[in-house]
N, CA, C and O of each residue as an XYZ file, in Angstrom:
436
protein
N      14.881     -6.060      4.531
C      14.404     -5.131      3.000
C      14.043     -6.398      2.063
O      14.410     -7.529      2.380
N      13.455     -6.191      1.135
C      13.088     -6.619      0.015
C      13.553     -6.256     -1.127
O      13.263     -5.084     -1.364
N      14.160     -6.768     -1.952
C      14.941     -6.767     -2.973
C      14.091     -6.083     -4.391
O      13.062     -6.715     -4.151
N      13.952     -5.781     -4.878
C      13.424     -5.720     -6.623
C      14.084     -6.524     -7.871
O      15.127     -6.053     -8.322
N      13.568     -7.676     -8.449
C      14.186     -7.718     -9.242
C      14.759     -7.243    -10.089
O      14.603     -6.040     -9.878
N      15.703     -7.406    -11.471
C      17.180     -6.359    -11.762
C      16.098     -5.640    -13.257
O      16.227     -4.536    -13.788
N      14.963     -6.883    -13.636
C      14.173     -6.291    -14.307
C      12.816     -5.484    -14.215
O      12.138     -4.774    -14.958
N      12.778     -5.903    -13.072
C      11.053     -4.665    -12.226
C      11.794     -3.252    -12.115
O      11.213     -2.319    -12.669
N      12.922     -2.994    -11.514
C      13.653     -1.328    -11.646
C      14.055     -1.066    -12.823
O      13.778      0.099    -13.109
N      14.747     -1.783    -13.897
C      15.082     -1.546    -14.909
C      13.798     -1.235    -15.812
O      14.126     -0.337    -16.588
N      12.579     -1.582    -16.008
C      11.348     -1.388    -16.314
C      10.792     -0.041    -15.584
O      10.320      0.875    -16.257
N      10.878      0.018    -14.183
C      10.522      1.307    -13.569
C      11.329      2.751    -14.016
O      10.825      3.863    -14.172
N      12.345      2.458    -14.124
C      13.663      3.654    -14.137
C      13.099      3.629    -16.014
O      12.404      4.563    -16.412
N      13.415      2.730    -16.775
C      12.758      3.348    -18.468
C      11.898      4.389    -18.293
O      12.010      5.539    -18.718
N      10.809      3.779    -17.467
C       9.587      4.538    -17.378
C       9.527      5.917    -17.046
O       9.076      6.861    -17.694
N      10.109      5.869    -15.822
C      10.706      7.401    -15.118
C      11.369      8.083    -16.787
O      10.717      8.885    -17.456
N      12.375      7.697    -17.090
C      13.048      8.304    -18.168
C      12.276      9.050    -18.888
O      12.209     10.274    -18.994
N      11.439      7.830    -19.592
C      10.073      8.322    -21.155
C       9.296      9.523    -19.971
O       9.179     10.710    -20.272
N       8.981      9.144    -19.076
C       8.409     10.515    -18.179
C       8.672     11.900    -17.938
O       7.939     12.783    -17.492
N       9.967     11.919    -18.353
C      10.457     13.174    -18.590
C      11.355     13.213    -20.344
O      12.308     13.953    -20.586
N      11.027     12.697    -20.870
C      11.666     13.152    -22.296
C      13.316     12.316    -22.140
O      14.268     12.861    -22.698
N      13.433     11.641    -21.740
C      15.050     11.648    -21.513
C      15.391      9.931    -22.658
O      15.493      8.793    -22.198
N      15.474     10.274    -23.920
C      15.804      9.120    -24.554
C      16.791      7.997    -23.619
O      17.640      8.465    -22.860
N      16.593      6.393    -23.750
C      16.780      5.892    -22.792
C      17.020      4.224    -23.761
O      16.212      4.287    -24.687
N      17.632      3.158    -23.828
C      17.398      2.176    -24.403
C      18.289      0.724    -23.287
O      19.039      0.902    -22.328
N      17.899     -0.402    -23.800
C      18.654     -1.298    -23.014
C      19.300     -1.807    -24.213
O      18.819     -2.191    -25.279
N      20.819     -1.703    -23.686
C      21.625     -1.855    -24.611
C      22.230     -3.826    -24.555
O      22.778     -4.514    -25.416
N      21.958     -4.019    -23.688
C      22.371     -5.288    -22.786
C      21.402     -5.846    -22.086
O      21.058     -5.140    -21.139
N      20.849     -6.807    -22.183
C      20.238     -7.291    -21.273
C      20.646     -8.275    -20.341
O      20.749     -9.363    -20.908
N      20.871     -8.316    -19.352
C      21.620     -9.111    -18.293
C      20.125     -9.756    -17.449
O      18.997     -9.388    -17.779
N      20.322    -10.505    -16.617
C      19.530    -11.759    -15.975
C      18.425    -10.633    -15.250
O      18.712     -9.514    -14.824
N      16.934    -11.369    -15.256
C      15.892    -10.221    -15.373
C      15.742    -10.825    -13.734
O      14.736    -10.284    -13.277
N      16.168    -11.451    -13.017
C      16.138    -11.619    -11.395
C      17.015    -11.010    -10.740
O      16.589    -10.426     -9.743
N      18.155    -10.933    -10.958
C      19.456    -10.977    -10.034
C      20.711     -9.939    -10.823
O      21.757     -9.591    -10.277
N      20.322     -9.617    -12.079
C      21.621     -8.731    -12.668
C      21.975     -8.014    -12.372
O      21.286     -7.617    -11.432
N      22.823     -7.356    -12.556
C      23.514     -6.394    -11.836
C      23.075     -5.231    -12.753
O      22.752     -5.665    -13.859
N      22.961     -3.891    -12.643
C      22.834     -2.852    -13.802
C      23.995     -1.735    -13.554
O      24.479     -1.270    -12.522
N      24.261     -1.478    -15.086
C      25.062     -0.063    -15.199
C      24.132      0.655    -16.028
O      23.357      0.120    -16.820
N      24.227      1.746    -15.838
C      23.798      2.951    -16.619
C      24.976      3.623    -17.439
O      25.952      4.091    -16.851
N      24.861      3.653    -18.715
C      25.241      4.670    -19.225
C      24.979      5.828    -19.816
O      24.237      5.697    -20.789
N      25.405      7.204    -19.528
C      24.789      8.829    -19.375
C      25.732      9.119    -20.693
O      26.909      9.473    -20.618
N      24.954      8.889    -21.994
C      25.800      9.628    -23.432
C      25.267     10.784    -23.502
O      24.066     10.725    -23.765
N      25.729     11.940    -23.355
C      26.044     13.217    -23.428
C      25.777     13.875    -24.837
O      25.454     15.052    -24.998
N      25.946     13.012    -25.755
C      26.089     13.217    -27.291
C      27.158     14.357    -28.203
O      27.065     14.837    -29.333
N      28.173     14.500    -27.109
C      29.238     15.451    -27.756
C      30.461     14.703    -27.603
O      31.570     15.206    -27.419
N      30.147     13.240    -27.706
C      31.706     12.764    -27.809
C      32.314     11.978    -26.333
O      33.198     11.121    -26.319
N      31.555     12.546    -25.089
C      31.659     11.818    -23.865
C      30.451     11.297    -23.084
O      29.242     11.327    -23.318
N      31.056     10.895    -22.252
C      29.861      9.828    -22.160
C      30.301      9.549    -20.021
O      31.448      9.815    -19.663
N      29.467      9.140    -19.158
C      29.898      8.866    -18.214
C      29.248      7.263    -17.915
O      28.393      6.916    -18.729
N      29.498      6.535    -17.109
C      28.605      5.279    -16.853
C      28.731      4.958    -14.989
O      29.795      5.108    -14.390
N      27.359      4.480    -14.266
C      27.155      4.476    -13.346
C      26.933      2.964    -13.306
O      26.495      2.178    -14.146
N      27.461      2.786    -11.827
C      26.896      1.734    -10.690
C      26.540      1.745     -9.423
O      26.936      2.646     -8.684
N      25.537      0.495     -8.867
C      25.221      0.746     -7.863
C      26.149      0.355     -6.894
O      27.004     -0.466     -7.226
N      26.135      0.790     -5.771
C      27.175      0.306     -4.755
C      26.436      0.413     -3.374
O      25.330      0.922     -3.198
N      27.203     -0.127     -2.477
C      26.402      0.273     -1.068
C      27.127      0.715     -0.149
O      28.045      0.040      0.319
N      26.821      1.991      0.287
C      27.554      2.851      1.116
C      27.259      1.989      2.985
O      26.245      1.955      3.683
N      28.463      1.504      3.181
C      28.533      0.672      4.532
C      28.364      1.493      5.467
O      28.005      0.875      6.469
N      28.487      3.202      5.750
C      28.010      3.860      6.838
C      26.775      4.139      7.158
O      26.350      4.458      8.268
N      26.047      3.981      5.910
C      24.759      4.184      6.097
C      23.648      2.934      5.493
O      22.418      2.959      5.443
N      24.685      1.793      5.043
C      23.579      0.752      4.783
C      22.539      0.821      3.486
O      21.572      0.067      3.373
N      22.900      1.853      2.526
C      21.841      2.426      1.928
C      22.701      2.207      0.386
O      23.891      2.504      0.280
N      21.875      1.637     -0.766
C      22.567      1.708     -2.009
C      22.250      3.261     -2.645
O      21.286      4.024     -2.580
N      23.993      3.322     -3.490
C      23.814      4.772     -4.071
C      24.700      4.107     -5.454
O      25.370      3.119     -5.752
N      24.267      5.197     -5.955
C      25.151      4.849     -7.640
C      26.651      5.567     -7.640
O      26.896      6.705     -7.241
N      27.266      4.937     -8.002
C      29.135      5.914     -7.969
C      28.725      6.011     -9.552
O      27.787      5.713    -10.292
N      30.009      6.611     -9.603
C      30.802      6.498    -11.598
C      31.538      5.291    -11.314
O      31.879      4.844    -10.218
N      31.712      4.879    -12.357
C      32.142      3.321    -12.924
C      33.618      4.288    -14.048
O      34.834      4.387    -13.883
N      33.000      4.629    -14.741
C      33.864      5.430    -15.748
C      33.845      6.559    -16.020
O      33.257      7.152    -15.116
N      34.274      7.447    -17.037
C      34.069      8.650    -17.390
C      34.626      8.832    -18.349
O      35.115      7.778    -18.756
N      34.960     10.190    -19.372
C      35.360     10.531    -20.296
C      34.827     10.208    -21.712
O      33.650      9.998    -22.008
N      36.219     10.206    -22.780
C      35.530      9.952    -24.275
C      34.817      8.741    -24.418
O      35.080      7.671    -23.870
N      33.710      9.042    -25.353
C      32.610      7.928    -25.035
C      33.184      6.555    -25.216
O      32.950      5.572    -24.512
N      34.241      6.657    -26.620
C      34.942      5.038    -26.777
C      35.779      4.474    -25.425
O      36.214      3.324    -25.464
N      35.996      5.312    -24.222
C      36.848      4.962    -23.568
C      35.647      4.507    -22.771
O      35.812      3.379    -22.306
N      34.581      5.021    -22.505
C      33.402      4.418    -21.331
C      32.926      3.078    -21.867
O      32.759      2.179    -21.043
N      32.721      2.873    -22.974
C      32.652      1.753    -23.810
C      33.119      0.907    -23.514
O      32.480     -0.010    -22.997
N      34.678      0.836    -23.751
C      35.553     -0.047    -23.475
C      35.665     -0.786    -22.051
O      35.881     -1.986    -21.879
N      35.434      0.382    -20.889
C      35.196      0.060    -19.578
C      33.821     -1.023    -19.236
O      33.695     -1.991    -18.486
N      32.909     -0.327    -20.180
C      31.518     -1.590    -19.752
C      32.025     -2.940    -20.422
O      31.919     -4.031    -19.863
N      32.540     -2.768    -21.575
C      32.795     -4.127    -22.183
C      33.756     -4.783    -21.124
O      33.544     -5.995    -21.105
N      34.727     -4.413    -20.245
C      35.484     -5.282    -19.718
C      34.572     -5.695    -18.651
O      34.683     -6.804    -18.128
N      33.602     -4.781    -18.277
C      32.386     -4.968    -16.940
C      31.715     -6.142    -17.277
O      31.407     -6.966    -16.417
N      31.382     -6.331    -18.845
C      30.841     -7.387    -19.310
C      31.179     -8.741    -19.573
O      30.434     -9.709    -19.719
N      32.651     -8.646    -19.618
C      33.250    -10.059    -19.646
C      33.840    -10.690    -18.414
O      34.338    -11.810    -18.298
N      33.638     -9.496    -17.287
C      33.689    -10.125    -15.816
C      32.256    -10.753    -15.342
O      32.016    -11.752    -14.664
N      31.138     -9.503    -16.140
C      29.730    -10.260    -15.379
C      28.472    -10.983    -16.644
O      27.286    -10.829    -16.352
N      28.662    -11.401    -17.388
C      27.679    -11.820    -18.333
C      26.031    -11.246    -17.950
O      25.210    -10.889    -18.795
N      25.888    -11.263    -16.953
C      24.824    -11.371    -16.398
C      24.013     -9.698    -15.926
O      22.971     -9.419    -15.331
N      25.241     -8.782    -16.619
C      24.853     -7.510    -16.452
C      24.098     -6.623    -17.070
O      24.477     -6.360    -18.211
N      23.026     -5.998    -16.646
C      22.378     -5.126    -17.642
C      22.679     -4.023    -18.255
O      22.414     -3.272    -17.316
N      23.209     -2.945    -19.535
C      23.850     -2.068    -19.519
C      22.400     -1.118    -20.115
O      21.676     -1.605    -20.983
N      22.145      0.163    -19.561
C      21.021      0.989    -20.184
C      21.514      2.749    -20.600
O      21.547      3.787    -19.938
N      21.834      2.412    -21.980
C      22.303      4.110    -22.343
C      20.975      5.081    -22.332
O      19.829      4.982    -22.771
N      21.744      6.098    -21.583
C      20.458      7.231    -21.476
C      21.571      8.521    -22.396
O      22.749      8.877    -22.405
N      20.568      8.777    -22.921
C      20.987     10.224    -24.340
C      20.612     10.993    -23.860
O      19.390     10.850    -23.903
N      21.030     12.496    -22.961
C      20.494     13.674    -22.468
C      21.860     14.621    -22.756
O      22.852     14.306    -22.099
N      21.968     15.569    -23.532
C      22.618     16.773    -23.691
C      22.854     17.424    -22.480
O      23.880     18.080    -22.659
N      22.396     17.612    -21.193
C      22.402     17.994    -19.992
C      23.257     17.358    -19.108
O      23.947     18.004    -18.320
N      23.276     15.904    -19.180
C      23.554     14.943    -18.164
C      22.508     14.824    -17.604
O      22.750     15.311    -16.500
N      21.144     14.400    -17.597
C      20.345     14.282    -16.840
C      20.086     12.590    -17.213
O      19.858     12.108    -18.322
N      20.227     11.762    -15.660
C      20.105     10.510    -15.509
C      19.213      9.716    -14.835
O      18.798      8.566    -14.977
N      19.014     10.660    -14.030
C      17.967     10.516    -12.634
C      18.225      9.941    -11.780
O      17.464      9.953    -10.812
N      19.198      9.320    -11.764
C      20.054      8.305    -10.849
C      19.851      8.744     -9.448
O      19.709      7.949     -8.519
N      19.840     10.317     -9.294
C      20.202     11.083     -7.895
C      18.590     11.253     -7.149
O      18.643     11.597     -5.968
N      17.140     11.038     -7.744
C      16.076     10.737     -7.484
C      15.347     10.286     -6.613
O      14.888      9.394     -7.326
N      14.824     10.134     -5.629
C      14.142      9.318     -4.786
C      13.357      8.219     -5.309
O      12.282      8.384     -5.886
N      14.017      6.859     -5.061
C      13.445      5.824     -5.792
C      14.249      4.875     -6.266
O      14.219      3.676     -5.992
N      15.150      5.585     -7.168
C      16.082      4.669     -8.124
C      17.477      4.423     -7.384
O      18.448      4.002     -8.011
N      17.536      4.760     -5.762
C      18.706      4.075     -5.260
C      18.733      2.461     -5.753
O      19.661      1.727     -5.415
């Protein structure tokens, strides 16, 4: 299975969000080739969630799982801790009051 570069995936994800009129921003630019990607969903009510990709050992498929959730400040702190551990990390912030992040759509795993 061919793996997409991090930069290619991020650009495609941002384009899909723009197509749905969902604001999103790169808040931390990671390694273009092999950087991991973390997505923060800001619901603009003081709450947030973050997600990272993981492998489902049973199916061998990639899927998005929750990294942190709760008060936005707490999620931001969890993201900063992850960045200290992984300086090549991309962070994408999605802003949507209804909680749409599109990570559960085909092609984004």
